[in-house]
C-alpha positions as CSV (number, residue, x, y, z in Angstrom):
1,M,-88.9,75.5,-29.5
2,N,-86.3,72.8,-29.7
3,E,-85.9,71.6,-33.3
4,N,-84.8,68.2,-32.0
5,K,-88.3,67.6,-30.7
6,E,-89.9,68.7,-34.0
7,F,-87.6,66.4,-36.1
8,K,-88.4,62.7,-35.8
9,P,-85.3,60.6,-36.6
10,Y,-85.7,57.1,-38.2
11,V,-85.0,55.4,-34.9
12,P,-86.9,57.2,-32.1
13,A,-85.0,58.5,-29.1
14,E,-86.9,56.2,-26.8
15,K,-86.0,53.1,-28.8
16,I,-82.8,51.3,-27.9
17,T,-81.1,49.2,-30.7
18,P,-77.6,47.7,-31.1
19,E,-75.2,50.5,-32.0
20,F,-71.8,50.6,-30.2
21,T,-71.1,46.8,-30.5
22,V,-67.9,44.7,-30.7
23,T,-68.9,43.9,-34.4
24,S,-69.3,47.6,-35.4
25,I,-66.1,48.8,-33.7
26,I,-63.9,46.0,-35.1
27,M,-65.3,46.5,-38.6
28,G,-65.0,50.3,-38.2
29,I,-61.3,50.0,-37.1
30,I,-60.5,47.7,-40.0
31,L,-62.2,50.0,-42.5
32,A,-60.5,53.1,-41.0
33,I,-57.1,51.5,-41.5
34,V,-57.9,50.1,-45.0
35,F,-59.5,53.3,-46.4
36,G,-56.9,55.5,-44.6
37,A,-54.0,53.5,-46.2
38,A,-55.7,53.4,-49.6
39,N,-56.5,57.1,-49.6
40,A,-52.9,57.9,-48.4
41,Y,-51.6,56.1,-51.4
42,L,-54.1,57.7,-53.8
43,G,-53.5,61.2,-52.4
44,L,-49.7,60.8,-52.7
45,R,-50.2,59.8,-56.3
46,V,-52.8,62.2,-57.6
47,G,-53.2,64.9,-55.0
48,M,-56.7,64.2,-53.9
49,T,-58.7,61.7,-51.8
50,V,-62.2,60.3,-52.0
51,S,-64.9,60.0,-49.3
52,A,-65.0,56.7,-47.6
53,S,-68.4,57.1,-45.8
54,I,-70.7,55.6,-48.4
55,P,-68.4,52.6,-49.3
56,A,-67.9,51.9,-45.6
57,A,-71.7,52.1,-45.1
58,V,-72.5,49.6,-47.9
59,I,-69.7,47.2,-46.8
60,S,-71.1,47.3,-43.2
61,M,-74.6,46.7,-44.5
62,G,-73.4,43.8,-46.6
63,V,-71.7,42.2,-43.7
64,I,-74.2,43.0,-40.9
65,R,-77.4,42.5,-42.8
66,V,-76.6,39.9,-45.3
67,I,-73.9,37.7,-43.8
68,M,-74.7,38.1,-40.1
69,K,-78.5,38.3,-40.7
70,K,-78.8,41.3,-38.3
71,N,-81.1,44.2,-38.9
72,S,-79.4,47.2,-37.2
73,I,-79.1,50.4,-39.1
74,L,-77.4,52.2,-36.2
75,E,-74.7,49.5,-36.1
76,S,-74.0,50.0,-39.8
77,N,-73.9,53.8,-39.1
78,M,-71.3,53.2,-36.3
79,V,-69.1,51.3,-38.8
80,Q,-69.1,54.1,-41.4
81,T,-68.6,56.7,-38.6
82,T,-65.5,54.9,-37.3
83,G,-64.3,53.8,-40.8
84,S,-64.5,57.2,-42.5
85,A,-62.2,58.8,-40.0
86,G,-59.3,57.0,-41.6
87,E,-59.8,58.7,-45.0
88,S,-60.0,62.2,-43.5
89,L,-56.9,61.7,-41.3
90,A,-55.0,60.4,-44.2
91,A,-56.0,63.4,-46.3
92,G,-54.7,65.8,-43.7
93,A,-51.4,63.9,-43.1
94,I,-50.3,63.4,-46.7
95,F,-50.8,67.1,-47.6
96,T,-47.9,68.1,-45.4
97,M,-45.9,65.4,-43.6
98,P,-44.0,63.9,-46.6
99,A,-42.1,67.3,-46.7
100,L,-40.2,66.1,-43.7
101,F,-39.1,63.0,-45.6
102,L,-38.0,65.1,-48.6
103,W,-35.8,67.3,-46.4
104,A,-34.3,64.2,-44.8
105,E,-33.4,62.9,-48.3
106,E,-31.7,66.2,-49.0
107,G,-29.6,65.8,-45.9
108,L,-31.1,68.8,-44.1
109,C,-32.5,66.9,-41.2
110,D,-32.9,63.5,-39.7
111,M,-35.6,61.2,-41.0
112,P,-38.8,61.9,-39.1
113,G,-39.4,59.3,-36.4
114,L,-42.4,57.0,-36.4
115,V,-43.4,58.4,-33.0
116,E,-43.3,62.0,-34.3
117,I,-45.5,61.2,-37.3
118,T,-47.9,59.2,-35.1
119,L,-48.2,61.8,-32.4
120,I,-48.8,64.6,-34.9
121,A,-51.5,62.6,-36.6
122,L,-53.2,61.5,-33.3
123,C,-53.1,65.0,-31.8
124,G,-54.5,66.6,-35.0
125,G,-57.2,64.0,-35.3
126,I,-58.3,64.0,-31.7
127,L,-58.4,67.8,-31.6
128,G,-60.5,67.8,-34.8
129,V,-63.2,65.6,-33.1
130,L,-63.0,67.4,-29.7
131,F,-63.3,70.9,-31.3
132,M,-66.4,69.8,-33.1
133,I,-68.3,68.3,-30.1
134,P,-69.4,71.7,-28.6
135,L,-70.7,72.7,-32.0
136,R,-72.9,69.7,-32.6
137,N,-76.1,71.0,-31.0
138,A,-75.6,74.5,-32.5
139,L,-74.9,73.3,-36.1
140,I,-76.5,69.8,-36.5
141,V,-79.6,70.2,-34.3
142,K,-80.5,73.9,-34.2
143,E,-79.7,74.5,-37.9
144,H,-81.0,71.2,-39.2
145,A,-83.2,72.9,-41.8
146,T,-80.5,75.3,-43.1
147,L,-77.3,73.2,-42.9
148,L,-77.9,70.2,-45.2
149,Y,-74.5,68.4,-45.0
150,P,-74.8,66.8,-48.5
151,E,-72.4,63.9,-47.9
152,G,-73.9,63.1,-44.5
153,T,-77.5,63.2,-45.8
154,A,-76.5,61.0,-48.8
155,C,-74.9,58.5,-46.4
156,A,-78.1,58.4,-44.4
157,E,-80.1,57.8,-47.5
158,V,-77.8,54.9,-48.5
159,L,-78.2,53.3,-45.1
160,L,-82.0,53.8,-45.2
161,A,-82.0,52.0,-48.6
162,G,-80.5,49.0,-46.8
163,E,-82.6,46.4,-48.5
164,E,-80.1,46.6,-51.4
165,G,-77.1,46.5,-49.1
166,G,-75.9,43.1,-50.2
167,A,-75.9,43.9,-53.9
168,N,-74.2,47.3,-53.3
169,A,-71.6,45.8,-51.1
170,S,-70.8,43.2,-53.7
171,T,-70.2,46.0,-56.2
172,V,-67.6,47.6,-53.9
173,F,-65.9,44.3,-53.3
174,S,-65.9,43.5,-57.1
175,G,-64.2,46.9,-57.7
176,M,-61.6,46.0,-55.1
177,G,-60.9,42.6,-56.5
178,L,-60.6,43.5,-60.2
179,A,-58.5,46.6,-59.4
180,A,-56.2,44.4,-57.4
181,I,-55.7,42.2,-60.5
182,F,-55.2,45.2,-62.8
183,K,-52.6,46.7,-60.4
184,L,-50.7,43.4,-60.1
185,V,-50.5,43.1,-63.8
186,V,-49.1,46.6,-64.2
187,D,-46.9,47.1,-61.1
188,G,-46.5,43.6,-59.8
189,F,-45.8,41.4,-62.8
190,K,-44.9,44.5,-65.0
191,V,-46.0,42.8,-68.2
192,I,-47.7,46.0,-69.2
193,P,-46.0,49.4,-69.0
194,A,-47.5,51.8,-66.4
195,D,-47.3,54.7,-68.9
196,V,-48.6,54.7,-72.5
197,A,-46.9,57.7,-74.1
198,A,-46.6,59.4,-77.4
199,E,-43.7,61.8,-77.9
200,F,-43.6,64.6,-80.5
201,R,-39.9,65.2,-80.5
202,A,-39.9,67.8,-83.3
203,F,-42.6,69.8,-81.5
204,K,-41.2,69.0,-78.0
205,G,-44.7,68.0,-76.7
206,E,-45.9,64.8,-75.2
207,L,-49.2,63.0,-74.5
208,G,-49.9,59.8,-72.6
209,M,-51.9,58.0,-69.9
210,E,-51.2,55.9,-66.9
211,V,-52.9,52.5,-66.9
212,Y,-54.3,52.5,-63.4
213,P,-57.8,51.7,-62.2
214,A,-57.8,54.2,-59.3
215,L,-57.2,57.1,-61.7
216,L,-60.2,55.9,-63.8
217,G,-62.2,55.7,-60.7
218,V,-61.2,59.2,-59.5
219,G,-62.3,60.7,-62.9
220,Y,-65.7,59.0,-62.7
221,I,-66.3,60.2,-59.1
222,V,-65.2,63.8,-59.6
223,G,-67.2,64.0,-62.9
224,P,-66.5,65.4,-66.4
225,R,-66.3,69.0,-65.4
226,I,-63.5,68.8,-62.8
227,A,-61.7,66.0,-64.8
228,S,-61.7,68.3,-67.9
229,F,-60.2,71.2,-66.1
230,M,-57.5,69.0,-64.7
231,F,-56.8,67.6,-68.2
232,V,-56.7,71.0,-69.8
233,G,-54.2,72.1,-67.2
234,S,-51.9,69.2,-68.1
235,L,-52.5,69.8,-71.9
236,F,-51.5,73.5,-71.4
237,G,-48.4,72.4,-69.6
238,W,-47.2,69.6,-71.8
239,M,-48.4,70.8,-75.2
240,V,-48.0,74.6,-74.8
241,L,-45.6,75.6,-72.1
242,I,-43.0,72.9,-72.6
243,P,-42.7,73.5,-76.4
244,L,-42.5,77.2,-75.7
245,I,-39.7,76.8,-73.2
246,C,-37.8,74.6,-75.6
247,L,-38.5,76.9,-78.5
248,F,-37.3,80.2,-77.0
249,G,-34.8,78.9,-74.4
250,A,-33.0,76.0,-76.1
251,D,-29.6,77.6,-75.6
252,T,-30.1,79.1,-72.1
253,W,-28.8,77.6,-68.9
254,M,-31.1,75.5,-66.8
255,Y,-32.7,77.3,-63.9
256,P,-31.8,77.4,-61.0
257,A,-28.3,76.1,-60.5
258,D,-27.1,73.4,-62.8
259,A,-24.6,75.5,-64.8
260,G,-23.5,73.9,-68.0
261,V,-26.8,72.3,-68.8
262,T,-29.0,74.1,-71.4
263,I,-32.7,73.5,-71.8
264,G,-32.0,71.9,-75.2
265,Q,-29.5,69.5,-73.5
266,L,-32.0,68.9,-70.7
267,Y,-34.7,67.9,-73.1
268,A,-32.4,65.7,-75.2
269,G,-31.4,63.8,-72.0
270,G,-34.8,63.5,-70.3
271,G,-37.6,64.5,-72.8
272,A,-40.6,66.6,-71.9
273,S,-40.7,65.2,-68.3
274,S,-37.4,66.8,-67.5
275,I,-38.6,70.2,-68.6
276,W,-41.8,69.7,-66.7
277,G,-39.9,68.9,-63.5
278,S,-37.5,71.8,-63.8
279,Y,-39.9,74.5,-65.0
280,V,-43.6,73.8,-65.4
281,R,-43.9,72.3,-61.9
282,Y,-42.9,75.6,-60.3
283,I,-45.5,77.4,-62.5
284,G,-48.1,74.9,-61.3
285,A,-47.0,75.4,-57.7
286,G,-47.6,79.1,-58.0
287,A,-51.0,78.6,-59.5
288,I,-52.0,76.0,-56.8
289,A,-50.9,78.3,-53.9
290,T,-52.7,81.2,-55.5
291,G,-55.8,79.1,-56.1
292,G,-55.9,78.1,-52.4
293,I,-55.5,81.6,-51.2
294,I,-58.2,82.9,-53.7
295,S,-60.6,80.2,-52.5
296,L,-59.9,81.3,-48.9
297,I,-60.4,85.0,-49.7
298,K,-63.6,84.3,-51.5
299,S,-64.8,82.3,-48.5
300,L,-63.8,85.0,-46.0
301,P,-67.2,86.6,-45.6
302,L,-68.7,83.1,-45.2
303,I,-65.9,82.1,-42.8
304,I,-66.4,85.2,-40.6
305,T,-70.2,84.9,-40.4
306,T,-69.9,81.2,-39.9
307,F,-67.6,81.6,-36.9
308,R,-69.7,84.4,-35.5
309,D,-72.9,82.5,-35.9
310,S,-71.4,79.4,-34.5
311,M,-70.2,81.2,-31.4
312,K,-73.7,82.8,-30.9
313,S,-75.3,79.4,-31.4
314,M,-73.1,77.8,-28.8
315,K,-74.4,80.2,-26.1
316,G,-77.2,78.4,-24.4
317,S,-77.0,75.5,-26.8
318,R,-76.5,72.9,-24.1
319,S,-78.5,69.7,-24.9
320,T,-81.9,69.8,-23.2
321,G,-83.1,66.8,-21.3
322,N,-81.5,63.3,-21.2
323,A,-82.9,61.9,-24.4
324,R,-80.6,59.4,-26.0
325,T,-80.3,61.4,-29.2
326,A,-79.2,64.5,-27.3
327,Q,-76.2,63.1,-25.3
328,D,-72.8,64.4,-26.2
329,L,-69.5,63.6,-24.5
330,P,-69.2,65.7,-21.3
331,M,-67.7,69.2,-21.7
332,N,-65.1,68.6,-19.0
333,F,-63.9,65.5,-21.0
334,V,-63.6,67.7,-24.1
335,L,-61.7,70.5,-22.3
336,I,-59.3,68.1,-20.6
337,G,-58.7,66.3,-23.9
338,I,-57.9,69.5,-25.7
339,A,-55.5,70.7,-23.0
340,A,-53.8,67.3,-23.0
341,M,-53.3,67.4,-26.8
342,I,-51.9,70.9,-26.7
343,L,-49.5,70.0,-23.9
344,I,-48.3,66.9,-25.8
345,I,-47.7,69.0,-28.9
346,W,-45.7,71.6,-26.9
347,L,-43.8,69.4,-24.4
348,V,-43.1,66.1,-26.1
349,P,-39.6,66.4,-27.7
350,A,-40.5,64.2,-30.7
351,I,-42.8,66.9,-32.0
352,P,-40.8,69.9,-33.4
353,V,-43.3,72.6,-32.1
354,N,-42.4,75.2,-29.5
355,F,-44.8,77.3,-27.3
356,L,-45.5,79.8,-30.1
357,G,-46.4,76.9,-32.4
358,A,-48.8,75.4,-29.8
359,V,-50.5,78.8,-29.4
360,I,-50.9,79.0,-33.2
361,I,-52.4,75.5,-33.2
362,V,-55.0,76.4,-30.5
363,V,-56.1,79.6,-32.2
364,F,-56.2,78.4,-35.8
365,G,-57.2,74.9,-34.9
366,F,-60.4,75.9,-33.2
367,F,-61.1,78.6,-35.8
368,F,-60.7,76.3,-38.8
369,A,-62.5,73.4,-37.1
370,T,-65.5,75.7,-36.6
371,V,-65.3,77.0,-40.1
372,S,-64.8,73.5,-41.6
373,S,-67.8,72.1,-39.6
374,R,-70.2,74.7,-40.9
375,M,-68.9,75.1,-44.4
376,V,-69.2,71.3,-45.2
377,G,-72.8,71.7,-44.1
378,L,-73.4,74.5,-46.7
379,I,-71.3,73.4,-49.6
380,G,-70.1,69.8,-48.9
381,S,-66.8,68.4,-48.0
382,S,-65.4,68.4,-51.6
383,N,-65.7,72.2,-51.8
384,N,-64.3,72.8,-48.3
385,P,-61.1,74.9,-48.9
386,V,-58.9,72.8,-46.6
387,S,-55.9,73.3,-48.8
388,G,-56.4,77.1,-48.6
389,M,-56.6,76.9,-44.9
390,A,-53.4,74.8,-44.7
391,I,-51.6,77.2,-47.0
392,A,-52.7,80.3,-45.0
393,T,-51.7,78.6,-41.7
394,L,-48.4,77.6,-43.1
395,L,-47.7,81.1,-44.4
396,I,-48.5,82.7,-41.0
397,A,-46.7,80.0,-39.0
398,T,-43.6,80.2,-41.1
399,I,-43.5,84.0,-41.0
400,A,-44.0,84.0,-37.2
401,I,-41.3,81.4,-36.7
402,K,-38.9,83.3,-38.9
403,A,-39.7,86.5,-37.1
404,S,-38.8,84.8,-33.8
405,G,-35.3,84.2,-35.2
406,D,-35.5,80.6,-36.2
407,S,-35.1,80.5,-39.9
408,G,-33.1,77.2,-40.1
409,I,-34.3,73.6,-40.6
410,T,-35.8,73.5,-37.1
411,G,-38.1,76.4,-37.9
412,M,-39.0,74.8,-41.3
413,T,-39.9,71.4,-39.7
414,G,-41.8,73.2,-36.9
415,A,-43.8,75.1,-39.6
416,I,-44.7,71.8,-41.4
417,A,-45.7,70.2,-38.1
418,I,-48.0,73.0,-37.3
419,G,-49.5,72.9,-40.8
420,S,-49.9,69.1,-40.5
421,V,-51.9,69.4,-37.2
422,I,-54.2,72.2,-38.6
423,C,-54.8,70.4,-41.9
424,I,-55.8,67.2,-40.0
425,V,-58.0,69.2,-37.6
426,A,-59.9,70.8,-40.4
427,A,-60.3,67.5,-42.3
428,I,-61.5,65.5,-39.3
429,A,-63.8,68.3,-38.1
430,G,-65.6,68.3,-41.5
431,D,-65.8,64.5,-41.5
432,T,-67.1,64.4,-37.9
433,S,-69.8,66.9,-38.8
434,Q,-71.0,64.9,-41.8
435,D,-71.1,61.7,-39.6
436,L,-73.0,63.4,-36.8
437,K,-75.6,64.7,-39.4
438,T,-76.0,61.1,-40.6
439,G,-76.5,60.0,-37.1
440,F,-79.0,62.8,-36.4
441,L,-81.2,61.8,-39.3
442,L,-81.0,58.1,-38.4
443,G,-81.5,58.6,-34.6
444,A,-78.0,57.5,-33.4
445,T,-76.5,58.4,-30.0
446,P,-74.1,61.4,-30.5
447,R,-71.9,60.4,-27.6
448,K,-71.4,56.9,-29.0
449,Q,-70.7,58.3,-32.5
450,Q,-68.1,60.7,-31.0
451,I,-66.4,57.8,-29.2
452,G,-66.5,55.8,-32.5
453,E,-64.9,58.8,-34.3
454,L,-62.1,59.0,-31.7
455,I,-61.5,55.2,-32.1
456,G,-61.3,55.6,-35.8
457,V,-58.9,58.5,-35.5
458,V,-56.6,56.5,-33.1
459,A,-56.7,53.4,-35.3
460,S,-55.8,55.2,-38.5
461,G,-53.4,57.5,-36.7
462,L,-51.4,54.5,-35.4
463,A,-51.3,53.1,-38.9
464,I,-50.6,56.2,-41.0
465,G,-47.0,56.5,-39.8
466,G,-46.2,53.0,-41.0
467,V,-47.9,53.7,-44.3
468,L,-45.9,56.9,-44.9
469,Y,-42.6,55.2,-43.9
470,L,-43.4,52.2,-46.1
471,L,-44.2,54.2,-49.2
472,N,-41.1,56.4,-48.8
473,T,-38.8,53.3,-48.3
474,A,-40.2,51.5,-51.3
475,Y,-40.6,54.4,-53.8
476,G,-39.3,57.7,-52.3
477,Y,-41.5,60.8,-52.3
478,G,-41.3,63.2,-55.2
479,G,-40.8,60.5,-57.8
480,T,-43.1,59.1,-60.4
481,E,-44.8,56.5,-58.2
482,V,-45.6,58.8,-55.3
483,P,-45.0,62.4,-56.3
484,A,-46.7,63.8,-53.1
485,P,-47.9,67.0,-54.9
486,Q,-49.4,68.9,-51.9
487,A,-46.5,68.1,-49.6
488,T,-44.0,69.1,-52.2
489,L,-45.9,72.4,-52.6
490,M,-46.0,73.0,-48.8
491,K,-42.2,72.3,-48.7
492,M,-41.6,74.8,-51.5
493,I,-43.7,77.5,-49.6
494,V,-41.8,77.1,-46.4
495,E,-38.4,77.1,-48.2
496,G,-39.4,80.1,-50.2
497,I,-40.3,82.1,-47.1
498,M,-37.4,80.9,-44.9
499,G,-34.6,81.0,-47.5
500,G,-35.9,82.8,-50.6
501,N,-34.4,80.0,-52.7
502,L,-37.4,79.4,-55.0
503,P,-37.4,80.2,-58.7
504,W,-39.7,83.1,-58.0
505,N,-40.0,84.1,-61.7
506,L,-41.6,80.8,-62.5
507,V,-43.8,80.8,-59.4
508,F,-45.1,84.3,-60.3
509,I,-46.0,83.2,-63.8
510,G,-48.2,80.6,-62.1
511,V,-49.6,83.3,-59.7
512,F,-50.7,85.6,-62.5
513,M,-52.0,82.7,-64.6
514,A,-54.2,81.8,-61.6
515,I,-55.4,85.3,-61.2
516,G,-56.3,85.4,-64.9
517,L,-58.2,82.2,-64.7
518,E,-60.1,83.5,-61.7
519,I,-61.0,86.7,-63.6
520,L,-62.3,84.5,-66.5
521,R,-64.3,82.5,-63.9
522,I,-62.4,79.3,-64.7
523,P,-61.9,77.1,-61.6
524,V,-58.3,77.6,-60.6
525,M,-57.6,74.6,-58.4
526,P,-58.4,71.7,-60.8
527,F,-56.6,73.5,-63.6
528,A,-53.6,74.2,-61.4
529,I,-53.4,70.6,-60.1
530,G,-53.5,69.5,-63.8
531,L,-50.6,71.8,-64.5
532,Y,-48.7,70.6,-61.4
533,L,-49.1,66.9,-62.1
534,P,-47.9,64.8,-65.0
535,I,-50.3,64.6,-68.0
536,Y,-50.3,60.8,-67.7
537,L,-52.3,60.9,-64.5
538,N,-54.8,63.5,-65.7
539,A,-55.5,61.8,-69.1
540,T,-56.7,58.7,-67.3
541,I,-58.8,60.8,-64.9
542,M,-60.3,62.4,-68.0
543,I,-61.3,59.0,-69.4
544,G,-63.2,58.3,-66.2
545,G,-64.9,61.7,-66.5
546,V,-65.9,61.0,-70.1
547,V,-67.5,57.7,-69.0
548,R,-69.5,59.5,-66.4
549,M,-70.5,62.2,-68.9
550,L,-71.8,59.7,-71.4
551,M,-73.7,57.8,-68.8
552,D,-75.3,61.0,-67.3
553,G,-76.0,62.5,-70.7
554,R,-78.3,59.8,-72.1
555,K,-81.7,61.1,-73.2
556,N,-83.8,57.9,-73.4
557,V,-83.3,56.8,-69.8
558,D,-85.4,57.9,-66.9
559,E,-83.7,59.9,-64.1
560,K,-84.2,57.2,-61.4
561,T,-82.4,54.6,-63.5
562,K,-79.6,57.0,-64.3
563,E,-79.2,57.9,-60.7
564,R,-79.1,54.2,-59.6
565,Q,-76.6,53.3,-62.3
566,S,-74.5,56.4,-61.4
567,T,-74.4,55.3,-57.8
568,D,-73.4,51.8,-58.7
569,G,-70.6,53.2,-60.8
570,T,-69.5,55.4,-57.8
571,L,-69.4,52.4,-55.5
572,Y,-67.5,50.3,-58.0
573,C,-64.9,53.1,-58.5
574,A,-64.6,53.5,-54.7
575,G,-63.8,49.8,-54.6
576,M,-61.3,50.2,-57.4
577,I,-59.5,53.0,-55.5
578,A,-59.3,51.0,-52.3
579,G,-58.2,47.8,-54.2
580,E,-55.4,49.6,-56.0
581,G,-54.3,51.4,-52.9
582,L,-54.1,48.2,-50.9
583,V,-52.1,46.3,-53.6
584,G,-49.8,49.3,-53.9
585,I,-49.1,49.1,-50.2
586,A,-48.6,45.3,-50.4
587,L,-46.2,45.7,-53.3
588,A,-44.3,48.3,-51.3
589,I,-43.9,45.7,-48.5
590,L,-42.5,43.2,-51.0
591,T,-40.2,45.8,-52.4
592,V,-38.8,46.6,-48.9
593,F,-38.1,42.9,-48.3
594,G,-36.5,42.6,-51.8
595,I,-39.2,40.3,-53.2
596,S,-39.9,40.9,-56.9
597,L,-42.8,39.6,-59.0
598,D,-41.4,41.2,-62.2
599,L,-42.0,39.1,-65.3
600,S,-41.2,41.8,-67.8
601,G,-38.1,40.0,-68.9
602,K,-40.2,37.1,-70.1
603,V,-43.5,38.9,-71.2
604,N,-43.9,42.5,-72.3
605,L,-47.1,43.5,-74.0
606,G,-46.0,47.1,-74.6
607,N,-48.2,50.1,-75.3
608,V,-50.8,47.9,-77.1
609,G,-51.2,45.9,-73.9
610,G,-51.7,49.1,-72.0
611,V,-54.4,50.3,-74.3
612,V,-56.2,46.9,-74.1
613,L,-56.0,46.9,-70.3
614,M,-57.5,50.4,-70.2
615,V,-60.4,49.2,-72.4
616,L,-60.9,46.3,-70.1
617,M,-60.9,48.5,-67.0
618,T,-63.5,50.8,-68.7
619,L,-65.7,47.8,-69.7
620,S,-65.5,46.5,-66.1
621,L,-66.8,49.9,-64.9
622,L,-69.7,49.8,-67.4
623,K,-70.4,46.1,-66.4
624,F,-71.0,47.1,-62.7
625,S,-72.9,50.3,-63.5
626,L,-74.6,50.6,-66.9
627,W,-75.0,46.8,-67.5
628,K,-75.5,45.7,-64.0
629,K,-78.5,43.3,-63.6
630,Q,-81.0,44.3,-61.0
631,K,-82.7,41.8,-58.7
632,S,-86.4,41.6,-59.5
């Protein structure tokens, strides 16, 4: 029996309501670009992105229901479907492509062209959507009862609770507005230092925090458990490893090549940050790579059964009947689209991928798209091992390219291009699956959602190249403003395989540290990210996690109230992340044109000002969650 007939969506198949409208598409395109740019900035700063589906849904409800006085839940769903594509495409792009900029800065190759970045993003994004379409009936419809797609289901629940759309949308916009002000004060006017630090020169350790609203928001969203692992990773790096390196190696030469500079001299000149950059970061890189591979190995049984079951389900899983809720894009369109993307990747000179690379993309792209689509249904997008998939692809692609005789910079850029496409494919396939689950629950038309997803991918794909170029021109990747942690790691992996020029002793310290953590059943990835990123970022993330812990841990509040307040906090934090990201990009534009808002020469509030601003940011979070007044 067809489960689609048993399940009754909110909007019946026979009912026609506004869905694919000019309003929904324009709003979706705007949100795809906005959340794509904001998440690109966030990911390049802290190494993670946040889901845009629910914020996009509440914004669309606020505009469509409250401002435009329309009552169309499927129109709001189309907005979030199109808008959330930007966040996923940005996540895939920033994990890999900044490596090309880093090599260009080192003089190894030319700066990647805007056309090259855009085509890689577009090909990966479109392939991610197209690979998912044949799986929809098998995964979303036939396995509706077993594959829950947590984020997709949560987004449907938010849309169904549309009566509160106006209030919820105002929470998101409040977060955006206040975060914009906080960001301007710190990075625009510069009257408050971005870092509040405390050095322990005798001990050689250092503690501190960055005064940024997005970091506070990330900590609240990921929760106290993940935030604490990240903070402990940083604490171990900055208060254990750095003092140990300085204690036992003060008179040794700096590794790897700066002869004449001892560790003691390095610390004297640059403090704990210089030791972290030259030593601890490589240990963290080894731990992250190992964590990604461990997560992939642990998922292998699930990956294998997932792929097998998906292939079985696809046999005979053609949509039955012509019901509106069973219509996918035609299979000939899907196959022609996939073939076109592969030919573009192989034949267009701007993309540094040869025939071998195109074959790797076809095989691994479809495999990881299938795996990603099913795994996000089982364990959610946040637990989907996309980084592990990207690392595995990069390892195989780099080894294959080197074996073919191309071990120079052309082979290295080709490996990164392949890894970029696969990373975007996996991220977009997971996002498309969640969106199609939301649509299935609400009664949306799959074909229209798939077109909306493609429009969102194209819009954000056209914008992401400009965003990457802008941030690199204004700040430079690998620095304190945009450290680009994942891309730096991918660059190190490719260089290590191609040229063997990594400090392998430091990397293997991280490898075995990760293995030890896994044996102790301590989550490797958040700890390793904490070790790999400066302590200033993770301390602020920890503050957000503590706020969430205190809110969720209250004993004298009923669960319904706690859940509502927690959701309000999440929406406010999503707004803060978007607000800071957008102002960060605006400031980058001003920097490129030589316009400065710097007032630090006239007013400088110092560390005290930083602490006060952090308190104000925390109070604003409580104001829009714990102390938010509800409409009677």
